[in-house]
N, C-alpha and C positions, 0 to 999 in steps of 0.2 A: 148959737155957735154962729160964729161968722163963718163966712164964705171963704175965708181964707182958713180957717183952723179946718174946714172941712176938706181943701183943696191937700193940707200938709198931713192928712189921716193916711196912714201906711196901708198899702194895699196888701193883705195878706199873700201871700205867697203861693207860687203852684206846689202841687207835689212831686210834679216833674219836675221842677227846676233842684228842687232839694235832694234828688238821687246823690249817692257818694260818687266822684270821679272812680272813672277805668282803672283797673290796675293792671300793668305792662310788665312782663316777666323781662329780665335782664337779657343782653342777647348771645348766646352760646360765645363761649371761649376759642378763637380759631388756634391756638396754641396747641391746644390738647390733641391728643391722637387716639382716634377709634380703636379701641381693640381689635385683633385680626380672630379669625375663627379659627379653632385648634387646627381644622381638617388644610386648613393653607398653609400653616405652620409646619406643618407634618410633609406636606406637599412638597414645599421649599428644602424642607432637610433632606430629602428621599432626592431631591433633584441635585443636591450639593454631591451627595454620594454616587449618584448617578453619574454627575462630571467627572467625578475621582477615578470613579472605575474608566471611564472612557478613555481618560488623559492617561490610566496606566494602562489603558488594552495597547493604546494609542504609540505610547512608547513600547511598551514590549514588540509590539509589530516592526516598529522601526529599527528596534536592537537586531529582532529577529531578521528584516530586509539588510542591516548593515552587516550582520554575521555569514549570511548566504551570500553577499556579494565578496566579501571576503573570500568565501569557501574559494567561491569561484573565481577571484583573481587569481589566488593561489594556484589555481587547479590550471588557470590559462597562463600562469608565469612558469607552473611546472611544464606544461605542454609547448611552450615558449621555448625554455633550456634545453626540453628532447628533440625541437626541431632543429634547433640550432648547434645542437651535438650531431643529428642527423647529417645536418648541412654541412658540416664542417667534416663528417666523414665521408659523405658524398663529393665533397671539394676534393678531400686528398684523394679518394679512389678517380677520383676525373682525371688528378694532376698525374696520378699514375699510368692510367692509359694515354694522357697525351704525351708524356713521356716515351710510352710505349711505341705509339703510334710515330712519335719522331723519330725512334730507333728503327723503326720498321720502315720509314720513306726514307730514312740515311742507307738502311739496305736494300730497299728496292733502287734507291736512284743509282746504290754501286753495282746491283747484280745489272740494272739496264745497262750500264756503261761497260759492264764484261759482257753482256748480251751482243751491244751494240761492236764492241772490238771482236767477237768471235766472228758475228756475222759478216763485218767488214772482213776478217780474215778468212771466211768461207768465202765469201765472193771474189776476194782478191788473194788467196793463197801466195805464200813466199817462200820458194825453193831453192835451197844451194845446190849448183850445178858444175861449181868447179871450187876446189878444196885440196889438191894435192900437189904438193910443191915438187918444180921441175923443172931443168936444168936448160940453161942455153949457152951452148959450148963455145961460141964467136961469132963475128961478126956475119956467116954467111948463113947464121941457124934463126929458126924463129918459133913460138910457138902462136898460133891460130886459133880461133874458136868463132863458130856461126853467132849471131845475136838472136835469137828465138823471134817470131813473129811475136802479136799480140801482148808483149811482155814487156816491162820497164826493166831495162837492164841496171844491174847494179853492178859497179866495176870496180872490186876492189883488190891490191895486191900490194906487196911489198917485195924486196930485191935486196941481195945480199951487194950490189951494186948498182950504178948508173942505167938505169933501161929506158927505153921509147917505147909508148905506148900508143896504138892509133885504133880509130874505128874508121873503116873504109867502107866503099860499095862494095860490089864483085865486077863491077867496070872498073874502079881502082885498084881492086886486087890483079885482076890481067893485066893492067900496065904496069905493076909492077912487078909481075912475074916476068914480061918483055923487058923492062929493065936490065935485071940480073943475069938475065938468059942471056942477052944478045949487048949488053955491056961489060965492061968492066968494074962497073959500079956492084957492090957488097948488098947483100940481102939487107942489112941493118941502111943502110942508105935508102935503097930502092923503095922499100916497104913504107916510108912516112914521105915521099918526095913527089910521089907520084899523084898526088891528090889525096884527100883524107876528111871526112865529115869531123872529125875531134881528134886530137894529137896532145900526147904530152912526154916531151923529150926530155932525156938525160936526167930524170927522177930515180928515186929509190923507194915511194910510194905514190900510190894514184885510190883517188875515193869520187865516184863520179856515176852518176844518175842518168842512162842515157834514155831517152822518149821517143826517138823519132822510129824505134823498131814497135811501136805499138799498134802500127797499121801498114807495115811494111817488112816483107822478108828480103832483104836486101843489102844484110851488114855484116860485115867480119870483125874481130878485135884480133889483135897484132900486137905481139911481144918480141924487142928485139932488144942485141947489147952490143957493143964495141969489144966486149971480154966476156970473160966466160963469169957465170953468174947462177943463181938459185933462187927460182920467184917463187914465192908463195901467196897463190891467189886467196880469196875468199868472192869468188862471185857469184853472186844470187840473182834470181827475177822474181817479181812481182805480176802474175796476171792481171793485165788491165787493158783488155782490148779496147782499141779507138772506133769511136762510131763512122771511122770514115778514113781513106787513106792517108799516110802519114809520110815524110821525109821525102826519099828518092820516088817515091809510089806518087805521090799526088799530084 
């Protein structure tokens, strides 16, 4: 045997090298789903039922709430209508009371006006002092009357013919008497031409308010006529005392 043949002789293999190769299981499929436990399936089913019950309960509570709100709204609306009706009734009554108050105020104003007139009349009473018709028979006759002190003298008279009327002082009266006593002049002339505070000559009516006697007792009213006439007087006085002397007394 040559060395070459010896080198080519195959060396028996070790047993360890002759062991079969390892076997590997295929990888589990990722697309498959593991079966769920029965208790988990039951829990999920019960959970869905509880959600349904909860939802139904929520809807029921909501419906009840809406119903209560509706009922409360209806009650409020009824209360509002009642209050509106009551307010309208009160408004009507208030208007009636206002009308009554207005009428009362009008009556009160009228009453106060009447009271003011009455008070004025009581404070300043007016009295008629001469209203009987009288005759003047001719030029040497006269009608005369004193003008009272502290009064306003309302001289009113009518006549059937021309008459002359004067208001004179006591001094002027004395001069007039001297005139027809010591001269040939008539009373009709002398009474009006010896001085006069006021005169209205040759008229058939007079209407004059004389105030100078309100603080002075010194005046006489005299009526004369040139021919026979009838004088119808309506002379009155109003109490109105002056606070100081007036006219010929001042």
